[in-house]
C-alpha positions as CSV (number, residue, x, y, z in Angstrom):
1,X,100.0,104.7,131.0
2,X,97.9,105.3,127.9
3,X,94.3,104.4,128.2
4,X,93.3,103.1,124.7
5,X,89.6,104.0,124.8
6,X,88.8,106.4,122.0
7,X,92.5,106.6,120.9
8,X,92.9,106.8,117.1
9,X,95.9,106.9,114.9
10,X,95.9,107.9,111.2
11,X,98.9,107.2,109.0
12,X,98.4,109.4,105.9
13,X,100.4,109.5,102.7
14,X,100.8,112.5,100.4
15,X,103.3,114.5,98.4
16,X,105.4,116.6,100.9
17,X,106.2,119.1,98.1
18,X,102.6,119.7,97.0
19,X,99.6,120.0,99.3
20,X,97.4,119.7,96.2
21,X,98.2,116.0,96.1
22,X,96.3,115.4,99.4
23,X,93.2,113.3,98.9
24,X,89.9,114.6,100.3
25,X,90.0,111.7,102.7
26,X,93.5,112.7,103.9
27,X,92.5,116.3,104.5
28,X,89.4,115.2,106.4
29,X,91.4,112.9,108.7
30,X,94.2,115.4,109.2
31,X,91.7,118.1,110.2
32,X,90.0,115.6,112.5
33,X,93.2,114.9,114.4
34,X,94.3,116.9,117.5
35,X,98.0,116.3,117.0
36,X,99.9,116.0,113.7
37,X,103.4,114.5,113.3
38,X,105.3,115.3,110.0
39,X,108.7,116.0,108.6
40,X,110.3,119.5,108.4
41,X,110.7,118.9,104.7
42,X,106.9,119.3,104.1
43,X,105.9,122.4,102.1
44,X,104.9,125.4,104.2
45,X,101.3,125.2,102.7
46,X,100.7,122.1,104.8
47,X,101.1,124.2,107.9
48,X,98.4,126.6,106.6
49,X,96.1,123.5,106.2
50,X,97.0,122.4,109.7
51,X,96.6,125.6,111.5
52,X,95.3,125.3,115.0
53,X,96.7,121.8,115.2
54,X,99.5,120.8,117.6
55,X,102.4,119.9,115.3
56,X,105.5,117.8,116.1
57,X,108.4,117.5,113.7
58,X,109.4,113.8,113.4
59,X,113.1,114.9,113.2
60,X,112.8,116.3,116.7
61,X,111.3,113.0,118.0
62,X,113.7,110.6,116.2
63,X,116.4,110.6,113.6
64,X,114.4,108.3,111.3
65,X,111.0,106.7,110.8
66,X,111.3,103.5,112.8
67,X,110.3,102.1,116.1
68,X,112.1,104.9,118.0
69,X,109.8,107.4,116.3
70,X,106.7,105.3,116.9
71,X,107.5,105.0,120.6
72,X,107.7,108.8,120.8
73,X,104.3,109.2,119.0
74,X,102.8,106.6,121.3
75,X,103.9,108.7,124.3
76,X,101.9,111.6,122.9
77,X,98.7,109.6,123.4
78,X,99.2,110.3,127.1
79,X,97.7,113.8,126.5
80,X,95.7,113.5,123.4
81,X,93.2,111.1,121.7
82,X,93.7,111.5,117.9
83,X,97.1,111.6,116.2
84,X,97.9,111.9,112.5
85,X,101.3,111.0,111.1
86,X,101.8,112.5,107.6
87,X,104.4,110.7,105.5
88,X,105.9,111.6,102.1
89,X,104.6,109.1,99.5
90,X,102.5,106.0,100.0
91,X,102.6,104.6,103.5
92,X,102.7,101.0,102.2
93,X,104.9,101.2,99.1
94,X,107.3,104.1,100.1
95,X,107.5,103.7,103.9
96,X,107.3,101.1,106.7
97,X,103.6,101.7,106.9
98,X,102.4,98.2,107.7
99,X,105.0,97.8,110.5
100,X,104.1,101.2,111.9
101,X,100.4,100.4,112.0
102,X,101.1,97.0,113.6
103,X,103.1,98.7,116.3
104,X,100.1,100.7,117.4
105,X,97.6,97.9,116.9
106,X,99.6,95.7,119.3
107,X,99.1,98.6,121.8
108,X,95.3,98.5,121.1
109,X,95.2,101.8,119.4
110,X,92.6,102.1,116.6
111,X,94.5,102.6,113.4
112,X,93.8,103.6,109.8
113,X,96.0,103.9,106.7
114,X,95.1,106.6,104.2
115,X,96.9,105.8,100.9
116,X,98.9,108.6,99.2
117,X,100.9,109.5,96.2
118,X,103.4,107.0,95.0
119,X,106.5,109.1,94.7
120,X,107.9,107.2,91.7
121,X,104.9,108.2,89.6
122,X,106.4,111.7,89.2
123,X,109.6,110.1,88.0
124,X,107.6,108.0,85.5
125,X,106.1,111.2,84.1
126,X,109.3,113.1,84.3
127,X,107.7,115.4,86.9
128,X,105.0,116.6,84.5
129,X,102.0,118.3,86.1
130,X,99.8,115.3,85.4
131,X,100.0,112.6,88.1
132,X,99.3,109.8,85.6
133,X,99.5,109.6,81.8
134,X,97.4,106.6,80.8
135,X,98.7,106.5,77.2
136,X,102.3,106.5,78.3
137,X,102.1,104.5,81.6
138,X,99.4,102.0,80.6
139,X,101.1,99.1,82.4
140,X,103.5,99.3,85.3
141,X,104.7,96.3,87.3
142,X,105.8,96.9,90.8
143,X,108.4,94.8,92.6
144,X,108.3,95.9,96.2
145,X,111.4,94.1,97.3
146,X,114.4,92.7,95.3
147,X,113.8,89.1,94.6
148,X,116.2,87.4,92.1
149,X,113.8,84.6,91.2
150,X,110.9,86.9,90.4
151,X,113.1,89.5,88.6
152,X,114.7,86.7,86.5
153,X,111.2,85.5,85.5
154,X,110.0,89.0,84.6
155,X,113.1,89.9,82.6
156,X,113.4,86.5,80.8
157,X,109.8,86.7,79.6
158,X,109.8,90.4,78.9
159,X,106.0,90.5,79.8
160,X,106.2,94.1,81.2
161,X,106.1,97.7,79.8
162,X,107.5,99.4,82.8
163,X,109.1,97.5,85.7
164,X,109.4,99.6,89.0
165,X,111.7,98.0,91.6
166,X,111.9,99.4,95.1
167,X,115.5,99.1,96.4
168,X,115.5,99.2,100.2
169,X,119.2,99.2,101.1
170,X,122.7,99.0,99.8
171,X,122.8,95.2,100.0
172,X,119.8,95.0,97.7
173,X,121.4,97.5,95.4
174,X,124.6,95.4,95.2
175,X,122.5,92.3,94.4
176,X,120.6,94.2,91.7
177,X,123.8,95.5,90.1
178,X,125.2,91.9,90.1
179,X,121.9,90.7,88.5
180,X,122.1,93.2,85.6
181,X,125.9,92.7,85.2
182,X,125.1,89.1,84.4
183,X,122.4,89.9,81.8
184,X,123.3,89.3,78.2
185,X,124.1,92.3,76.0
186,X,121.1,91.3,73.8
187,X,118.7,91.6,76.8
188,X,120.3,94.9,78.0
189,X,119.7,96.4,74.6
190,X,116.0,95.9,74.9
191,X,115.9,97.8,78.2
192,X,116.1,101.4,79.3
193,X,116.9,102.2,82.9
194,X,116.0,105.3,84.9
195,X,116.2,106.1,88.6
196,X,115.0,108.9,90.9
197,X,118.5,110.5,90.8
198,X,118.9,110.3,87.0
199,X,115.6,110.6,85.1
200,X,117.1,110.1,81.6
201,X,116.5,106.7,80.1
202,X,119.8,104.9,79.3
203,X,120.8,101.5,78.1
204,X,123.5,101.6,80.8
205,X,123.2,99.8,84.1
206,X,126.0,102.0,85.6
207,X,123.4,104.6,86.6
208,X,122.4,102.2,89.4
209,X,125.9,102.5,91.0
210,X,125.1,106.1,92.2
211,X,121.7,105.4,93.5
212,X,120.9,106.3,97.1
213,X,118.7,103.9,99.1
214,X,115.8,103.5,99.7
215,X,114.8,104.4,96.2
216,X,113.2,103.2,92.9
217,X,114.7,101.9,89.7
218,X,112.4,102.1,86.6
219,X,113.1,99.7,83.7
220,X,111.3,100.2,80.4
221,X,110.9,97.3,77.9
222,X,111.5,98.4,74.2
223,X,109.6,95.4,73.0
224,X,106.4,96.7,74.7
225,X,106.8,100.5,74.4
């Protein structure tokens, strides 16, 4: 049985490919932890940062980041007090961060989310070295979950510069494709579409068909840019 006194869980977001995108707060919390859980896809420089920490690869604990993984992490509290889970991207926007935190809170573990890099930003900037480009990306609207009513309102009114839509699963992808298939040619002409797999802007909704989920779709409005 885990005794919750003094137990602490940090859920930290960053860029798995670049340790330089870690915030100072993320580094501080990770160094404070006794155990770190992260994916094997993290760059080797993260392991230099985390030397002397006990590291568990999440792929060895569970095949995906879900309740199965969280149960395994919870078991680690039997022998340690402070655990950090590093995830690729922002824990709230890119991952099931709120559900993960709630899982540990229900078990009376003290929890903290450390926000990280939103993965789609690199796609917005075509993977330039700058994380943000204020002149180019002055206004970005995020739609965390596909919602036909909200999307219809946004597209009909064209009150966005860049619309970033998070597509969680194949069903949402199918609904989104149907939505854009029903748009008038006049509206489609005013939009350019990009996704993580294909970063070139196109007036062709067909690029959505090859999208893997979960992922992002970026729509730019020619009336605003």
